[in-house]
C-alpha positions as a Markdown table, in Angstrom:
| # | Residue | x | y | z |
|---|---|---|---|---|
| 1 | Unk | -28.6 | 43.1 | 200.2 |
| 2 | Unk | -25.1 | 44.5 | 200.7 |
| 3 | Unk | -26.0 | 47.6 | 198.8 |
| 4 | Unk | -29.0 | 48.2 | 201.0 |
| 5 | Unk | -26.9 | 47.8 | 204.1 |
| 6 | Unk | -24.3 | 50.3 | 202.8 |
| 7 | Unk | -27.1 | 52.7 | 202.0 |
| 8 | Unk | -28.6 | 52.3 | 205.4 |
| 9 | Unk | -25.2 | 52.9 | 207.0 |
| 10 | Unk | -24.7 | 56.1 | 204.9 |
| 11 | Unk | -28.1 | 57.4 | 206.0 |
| 12 | Unk | -27.3 | 56.7 | 209.7 |
| 13 | Unk | -23.9 | 58.4 | 209.3 |
| 14 | Unk | -25.6 | 61.5 | 207.7 |
| 15 | Unk | -28.3 | 61.5 | 210.4 |
| 16 | Unk | -25.7 | 61.4 | 213.2 |
| 17 | Unk | -24.1 | 64.5 | 211.8 |
| 18 | Unk | -27.5 | 66.1 | 211.3 |
| 19 | Unk | -28.5 | 65.3 | 214.9 |
| 20 | Unk | -25.2 | 67.0 | 216.0 |
| 21 | Unk | -26.0 | 70.0 | 213.9 |
| 22 | Unk | -29.6 | 70.1 | 215.2 |
| 23 | Unk | -28.3 | 70.1 | 218.8 |
| 24 | Unk | -26.3 | 73.3 | 218.0 |
| 25 | Unk | -29.2 | 75.0 | 216.3 |
| 26 | Unk | -30.9 | 77.7 | 218.4 |
| 27 | Unk | -34.3 | 76.8 | 216.9 |
| 28 | Unk | -34.2 | 73.4 | 218.5 |
| 29 | Unk | -36.0 | 73.1 | 221.9 |
| 30 | Unk | -33.8 | 72.5 | 224.9 |
| 31 | Unk | -35.0 | 69.0 | 225.6 |
| 32 | Unk | -34.4 | 68.0 | 221.9 |
| 33 | Unk | -30.9 | 69.6 | 222.1 |
| 34 | Unk | -30.1 | 67.6 | 225.3 |
| 35 | Unk | -31.2 | 64.3 | 223.6 |
| 36 | Unk | -29.5 | 65.2 | 220.4 |
| 37 | Unk | -26.2 | 65.8 | 222.2 |
| 38 | Unk | -26.5 | 62.5 | 224.0 |
| 39 | Unk | -27.3 | 60.6 | 220.9 |
| 40 | Unk | -24.5 | 62.2 | 218.9 |
| 41 | Unk | -22.0 | 61.8 | 221.7 |
| 42 | Unk | -22.9 | 58.1 | 222.0 |
| 43 | Unk | -22.8 | 57.5 | 218.3 |
| 44 | Unk | -19.4 | 59.2 | 217.9 |
| 45 | Unk | -17.8 | 58.0 | 221.1 |
| 46 | Unk | -15.4 | 55.1 | 221.1 |
| 47 | Unk | -16.9 | 53.9 | 224.4 |
| 48 | Unk | -20.1 | 51.8 | 224.1 |
| 49 | Unk | -22.4 | 50.4 | 226.7 |
| 50 | Unk | -21.5 | 46.9 | 225.4 |
| 51 | Unk | -17.9 | 46.7 | 224.1 |
| 52 | Unk | -17.7 | 45.8 | 220.4 |
| 53 | Unk | -15.3 | 43.0 | 221.2 |
| 54 | Unk | -18.2 | 40.9 | 222.5 |
| 55 | Unk | -19.5 | 38.9 | 219.6 |
| 56 | Unk | -22.9 | 40.0 | 218.2 |
| 57 | Unk | -23.9 | 41.9 | 221.4 |
| 58 | Unk | -21.1 | 44.4 | 220.9 |
| 59 | Unk | -22.6 | 45.7 | 217.7 |
| 60 | Unk | -26.2 | 45.2 | 218.7 |
| 61 | Unk | -26.2 | 48.3 | 220.8 |
| 62 | Unk | -24.9 | 50.3 | 217.9 |
| 63 | Unk | -27.5 | 48.8 | 215.5 |
| 64 | Unk | -30.4 | 49.4 | 217.9 |
| 65 | Unk | -29.6 | 52.3 | 220.2 |
| 66 | Unk | -28.2 | 54.7 | 217.7 |
| 67 | Unk | -31.1 | 54.5 | 215.2 |
| 68 | Unk | -33.7 | 54.6 | 218.0 |
| 69 | Unk | -32.0 | 57.7 | 219.4 |
| 70 | Unk | -32.0 | 59.3 | 216.0 |
| 71 | Unk | -35.7 | 58.6 | 215.5 |
| 72 | Unk | -36.4 | 60.1 | 218.9 |
| 73 | Unk | -34.4 | 63.3 | 218.1 |
| 74 | Unk | -36.0 | 63.6 | 214.7 |
| 75 | Unk | -39.5 | 63.4 | 216.3 |
| 76 | Unk | -38.6 | 66.2 | 218.7 |
| 77 | Unk | -36.8 | 68.6 | 216.4 |
| 78 | Unk | -39.0 | 70.9 | 214.2 |
| 79 | Unk | -39.2 | 69.5 | 210.6 |
| 80 | Unk | -37.7 | 72.5 | 208.9 |
| 81 | Unk | -34.7 | 72.5 | 211.2 |
| 82 | Unk | -34.1 | 68.8 | 210.7 |
| 83 | Unk | -34.4 | 69.1 | 206.9 |
| 84 | Unk | -31.9 | 72.0 | 206.9 |
| 85 | Unk | -29.5 | 70.0 | 209.2 |
| 86 | Unk | -29.8 | 66.9 | 207.0 |
| 87 | Unk | -29.0 | 69.1 | 203.9 |
| 88 | Unk | -26.0 | 70.5 | 205.7 |
| 89 | Unk | -24.9 | 67.0 | 206.7 |
| 90 | Unk | -25.3 | 65.8 | 203.2 |
| 91 | Unk | -23.2 | 68.7 | 201.8 |
| 92 | Unk | -20.5 | 68.0 | 204.4 |
| 93 | Unk | -20.4 | 64.3 | 203.4 |
| 94 | Unk | -19.9 | 65.3 | 199.8 |
| 95 | Unk | -16.8 | 67.4 | 200.6 |
| 96 | Unk | -13.4 | 65.7 | 200.0 |
| 97 | Unk | -11.5 | 64.4 | 203.0 |
| 98 | Unk | -8.2 | 66.0 | 203.7 |
| 99 | Unk | -5.6 | 63.2 | 204.2 |
| 100 | Unk | -2.9 | 65.8 | 204.9 |
| 101 | Unk | -5.1 | 67.3 | 207.6 |
| 102 | Unk | -5.7 | 63.9 | 209.1 |
| 103 | Unk | -2.0 | 63.1 | 209.0 |
| 104 | Unk | -1.2 | 66.4 | 210.7 |
| 105 | Unk | -3.7 | 65.6 | 213.5 |
| 106 | Unk | -2.2 | 62.2 | 214.0 |
| 107 | Unk | 1.3 | 63.6 | 214.1 |
| 108 | Unk | 0.3 | 66.2 | 216.7 |
| 109 | Unk | -1.3 | 63.4 | 218.9 |
| 110 | Unk | 1.8 | 61.3 | 218.4 |
| 111 | Unk | 4.1 | 64.1 | 219.5 |
| 112 | Unk | 2.0 | 64.9 | 222.5 |
| 113 | Unk | 2.0 | 61.2 | 223.4 |
| 114 | Unk | 5.8 | 61.1 | 223.1 |
| 115 | Unk | 6.2 | 64.2 | 225.1 |
| 116 | Unk | 4.0 | 62.8 | 227.9 |
| 117 | Unk | 5.9 | 59.5 | 227.9 |
| 118 | Unk | 9.2 | 61.3 | 228.0 |
| 119 | Unk | 8.0 | 63.5 | 230.9 |
| 120 | Unk | 6.7 | 60.5 | 232.8 |
| 121 | Unk | 10.0 | 58.7 | 232.2 |
| 122 | Unk | 11.9 | 61.7 | 233.5 |
| 123 | Unk | 9.7 | 62.0 | 236.6 |
| 124 | Unk | 10.0 | 58.3 | 237.4 |
| 125 | Unk | 13.7 | 58.1 | 236.7 |
| 126 | Unk | 14.6 | 61.2 | 238.6 |
């Protein structure tokens, strides 16, 4: 059962990226693009309708809303476009992750946070 859940999660992850790619494809109708952007933004956003800290309900929106949104987008996007976007998403998932790149991004955000904190301190102290 755990293997099935992991496989399902992998498919959802791939399809979220595929939906994002479909939203950026010019062959996708405007209404499907709008829904695809909304679904991808919700799936990738750290902000949920129901916060994840609420037991059971917090994850329920992710388990129900995201797959339903993906199904709606898949139904609206032309089949050939969706197949191509899924193939591109699968290829992107197969690429190695750059830990050095991730560390660089974290370092940049940390430096920006420190600079903002220092500027706020200077403004409040002076």
